[in-house]
C-alpha positions in Angstrom: -22.9 18.7 -1.9 -22.3 20.1 1.8 -18.6 21.7 2.0 -16.7 23.7 5.8 -14.5 25.8 5.1 -13.2 26.3 8.7 -13.4 23.2 11.1 -16.8 21.9 12.3 -17.6 23.1 15.9 -15.5 21.9 18.6 -12.8 20.8 16.1 -9.7 21.7 15.1 -6.7 20.4 12.6 -2.9 20.7 12.7 -0.4 19.2 9.9 1.1 16.2 11.5 5.2 15.6 12.8 7.4 12.9 13.9 6.8 12.5 17.2 2.5 12.1 16.5 3.4 8.9 14.9 2.2 6.7 18.1 -0.7 8.9 18.1 -1.5 8.2 14.1 -1.1 4.5 15.4 -3.0 4.2 17.7 -6.2 6.0 16.2 -5.0 3.9 12.5 -5.4 0.8 14.4 -8.9 1.8 16.1 -9.5 2.5 12.0 -8.5 -0.7 12.1 -11.1 -3.0 14.9 -13.8 -0.9 13.5 -13.1 -2.4 9.9 -11.5 -5.7 10.4 -12.0 -6.3 13.5 -8.6 -6.4 15.1 -5.7 -4.3 15.2 -3.6 -4.4 11.3 -1.1 -1.3 11.6 2.8 -1.3 12.7 4.3 1.6 14.2 7.5 1.4 11.7 4.8 2.3 9.2 3.2 5.1 10.1 7.1 6.9 10.7 8.1 5.5 7.7 4.6 7.9 5.7 6.1 10.5 7.5 9.9 10.6 7.2 9.0 10.1 3.1 11.1 12.4 1.5 9.1 13.8 -1.6 6.3 13.9 1.8 6.2 17.4 2.4 4.2 16.9 6.7 2.9 20.8 6.7 1.2 21.0 3.8 0.7 17.5 2.7 -1.1 15.9 6.4 -3.5 16.3 8.5 -4.5 16.0 11.8 -7.8 16.3 12.9 -9.4 16.9 16.9 -12.5 16.9 18.2 -11.3 18.4 21.3 -8.2 17.1 22.7 -8.9 13.5 21.3 -7.0 12.7 17.4 -10.3 11.0 15.4 -9.0 11.5 12.2 -5.7 11.2 9.7 -4.4 12.6 5.8 -1.6 11.9 4.0 -1.7 12.9 0.8 1.9 12.1 -1.2 2.7 12.4 -5.9 4.7 9.3 -7.3 3.7 10.3 -10.7 5.0 14.3 -10.9 2.3 14.8 -12.5 -2.4 14.2 -12.5 -1.9 11.1 -10.3 -2.0 12.3 -7.1 -2.4 9.6 -3.7 -3.7 10.0 -0.8 -4.8 7.7 2.7 -7.9 9.7 5.4 -8.7 7.8 7.8 -11.8 8.9 10.6 -13.6 8.0 13.1 -17.2 8.0 12.3 -18.6 9.5 15.4 -17.5 13.4 13.4 -18.5 12.6 10.1 -18.5 16.4 9.8 -15.1 16.6 10.5 -14.2 13.7 8.0 -15.8 15.6 5.3 -13.6 19.3 6.3 -10.9 16.8 5.7 -12.0 15.8 1.9 -12.1 19.9 1.1 -8.4 20.1 2.8 -7.1 17.4 0.6 -9.2 17.4 -2.2 -8.1 21.3 -2.4 -4.0 20.3 -1.7 -4.5 17.7 -4.2 -5.3 20.3 -7.4 -2.3 22.7 -5.9 -0.1 19.5 -6.7 -1.3 18.4 -9.4 -1.4 21.8 -11.0 2.3 22.9 -9.8 3.3 19.5 -12.0 1.0 21.4 -14.6 -1.3 19.0 -15.2 -4.8 20.0 -16.8 -6.4 17.4 -14.0 -5.9 15.7 -11.0 -6.3 12.2 -10.7 -6.3 11.7 -6.7 -6.8 7.4 -6.0 -7.7 6.3 -1.8 -7.8 2.5 -1.1 -10.8 2.4 1.7 -12.0 -1.3 3.4 -15.1 -2.4 1.8 -16.8 -1.7 5.0 -15.6 1.5 5.8 -16.0 3.5 8.4 -16.0 6.9 5.7 -19.0 7.7 5.3 -20.1 6.1 1.5 -22.6 8.5 -0.1 -20.5 11.7 0.9 -17.7 10.2 -0.4 -20.3 9.5 -3.7 -21.3 13.0 -3.2 -18.6 14.6 -3.3 -17.3 12.9 -6.8 -15.0 9.8 -6.4 -16.1 6.2 -8.0 -14.7 2.8 -7.3 -12.1 2.1 -9.5 -10.7 -1.2 -8.5 -10.4 -4.2 -5.7 -7.9 -5.9 -4.4 -8.9 -8.7 -1.9 -6.0 -8.9 1.6 -5.0 -12.6 0.7 -4.3 -15.0 4.0 -3.3 -19.5 4.7 -2.2 -20.2 7.8 1.2 -22.5 8.2 2.6 -25.3 9.5 5.2 -27.5 9.9 3.7 -29.2 6.6 4.5 -26.3 4.9 8.2 -27.9 3.9 10.8 -24.7 1.9 10.2 -26.9 -2.2 12.5 -27.9 -4.5 12.7 -25.6 -6.8 11.7 -26.3 -10.8 14.3 -27.3 -12.8 17.2 -24.5 -14.1 15.8 -22.1 -11.4 18.5 -21.4 -8.3 17.2 -18.9 -5.5 19.6 -16.6 -3.7 19.0 -14.2 -1.3 19.1 -10.2 -2.1 22.3 -9.7 -0.1 24.5 -7.4 -1.3 23.5 -3.1 -3.0 24.0 -5.4 -6.5 21.2 -7.5 -5.5 19.1 -4.8 -4.8 19.6 -2.6 -7.6 18.3 -5.8 -9.5 15.8 -6.2 -7.1 13.7 -2.8 -7.7 14.9 -3.4 -11.8 12.4 -6.7 -11.6 10.0 -5.3 -9.6 9.9 -2.1 -12.0 9.5 -4.2 -15.0 7.3 -7.2 -13.6 4.7 -5.0 -13.0 4.6 -2.3 -15.3 1.8 -3.7 -17.0 -0.1 -3.5 -13.1 -3.1 -1.3 -12.8 -1.9 1.8 -11.1 2.1 1.5 -11.5 4.2 4.0 -11.4 8.3 4.0 -12.2 10.5 5.1 -9.7 14.0 5.5 -9.5 15.7 3.3 -7.5 16.7 5.9 -4.4 12.3 6.6 -4.8 11.6 2.6 -4.1 14.5 2.6 -1.4 12.0 5.5 0.6 9.0 3.5 -0.2 9.3 1.0 1.7 11.4 2.2 4.0 14.8 0.5 2.3 16.6 1.3 5.3 15.4 -0.7 7.8 14.5 -4.1 5.7 15.2 -7.5 6.4 16.9 -7.8 3.4 17.4 -11.4 4.1 14.0 -11.9 3.8 14.0 -11.5 -0.6 15.0 -13.6 -2.4 16.0 -13.3 -6.6 15.3 -16.5 -9.2 17.3 -17.2 -11.6 16.1 -18.9 -14.7 19.0 -21.1 -17.4 18.9 -19.3 -20.3 16.7 -16.4 -18.9 19.4 -15.0 -16.1 17.7 -13.7 -13.8 13.1 -13.8 -14.2 11.7 -13.2 -10.9 11.8 -11.8 -6.9 9.9 -12.3 -3.8 10.0 -10.0 -1.1 8.6 -10.6 1.9 8.2 -8.7 5.5 8.6 -10.2 9.1 7.4 -7.4 11.6 4.0 -7.0 11.1 2.3 -9.0 14.4 -0.6 -10.9 12.4 1.2 -12.6 10.3 4.3 -12.1 7.5 3.7 -11.2 4.1 4.4 -11.2 1.2 5.1 -7.2 0.0 5.8 -8.0 -3.5 6.2 -11.5 -5.9 7.0 -10.6 -9.4 8.0 -12.4 -12.6 8.9 -10.8 -16.0 6.4 -11.9 -19.1 8.6 -13.9 -20.6 9.3 -16.4 -17.6 5.4 -16.8 -17.0 3.6 -20.6 -17.5 7.1 -22.2 -15.7 5.7 -22.0 -12.3 7.9 -19.7 -10.9 5.0 -17.8 -9.3 4.3 -21.5 -7.7 7.2 -22.0 -6.3 8.4 -18.6 -4.8 4.7 -18.9 -3.2 5.9 -21.8 -1.2 9.0 -20.5 -0.4 7.5 -17.8 1.2 5.1 -20.8 2.8 8.4 -22.6 3.9 10.5 -20.4 5.8 8.3 -18.4 7.1 6.5 -22.4 8.7 10.6 -22.6 9.9 10.8 -19.7 12.1 7.1 -20.8 14.1 5.1 -17.9 12.5 1.3 -19.2 12.2 -0.5 -17.0 9.0 0.5 -15.3 5.8 -0.8 -12.5 4.2 -1.1 -10.6 1.2 -2.8 -8.1 -0.6 -3.7 -8.8 -4.7 -5.4 -7.2 -7.5 -8.6 -8.5 -8.4 -8.1 -7.8 -11.5 -4.8 -8.2 -12.2 -3.0 -8.9 -15.7 -1.2 -12.0 -14.8 -4.6 -14.1 -13.2 -2.2 -13.8 -10.1 -5.5 -14.3 -7.6 -6.2 -17.3 -8.6 -2.5 -18.4 -8.5 -3.1 -17.2 -4.7 -6.2 -19.2 -4.1 -4.6 -22.6 -5.3 -2.4 -21.9 -3.1 -5.2 -22.9 0.0 -5.0 -18.2 0.0 -8.9 -17.0 1.1 -10.1 -13.7 1.8 -9.5 -11.6 5.2 -10.7 -8.3 3.5 -11.4 -6.4 0.7 -10.4 -2.8 -0.6 -11.5 -0.8 -3.0 -9.8 2.1 -5.2 -11.3 5.0 -5.1 -11.1 8.1 -7.2 -11.4 11.6 -8.0 -11.5 14.0 -11.3 -11.2 17.3 -10.7 -9.4 20.0 -13.1 -7.1 21.8 -12.4 -8.5 26.2 -12.4 -6.6 28.0 -15.2 -4.7 29.9 -14.9 -4.7 33.8 -15.2 
């Protein structure tokens, strides 16, 4: 395996700052066009990542330049407080040596973070398009392997997508108060607890994760079921140019099999059709234990593109 202790010739690396958000967004959209055929990254999302209070930009972000041109970007964060570390790595394909240099830097930082958490190893996860700009053979040579696949599904919307009638005993209410926001957090934590790669988050951490200060809470609904109480939640977004977006659809285990998932899904279709959006999408784990993929496909959602989770396991060196 070839590694690069210093940047390849003609290349430099520095940490990102909040002022770099627009440049990073432009780079990510260049990568998007190569991978999925369209720009798919919003500036607000990049800004939220860069200002996340748990990210130390000086140590956990990297901008890779070829001359004056930004060609790569990396960000690393730690949701687990243990061995599980996450990272984003984006690079244009014309400087693969620079992309590998970023991996050197980011993998070493992941081990340092795991060590600071008193973990014996770093288990690093990275999400990549199934047809990425990254050299997958070089990635495998570094010890990375795929462990999961997520499908991004999409569906056209039309005026025919009317708001559905709730199932008997079910009522929806918008998330318009602080207690409701806390209830949404609790419902999502419980309904996703058995999902792959779930990391428990406090209410305050979750608000930072979803950029809660700038979220449109009128696009979040709680489903109440007679006899069960609040049992499901739908969190959506209307700030993506490509399509409306279903960020979370969670149903408590004891409430599954009652049609809540279908109702919430059709509620999202109807709501955004009324707003004039012509397309809606979401991401789903293809091995989801609740069979969510089949639910979405039954309601006319089809594959837009797919993303693999890659994993690298590195031991933390013993302290002398």
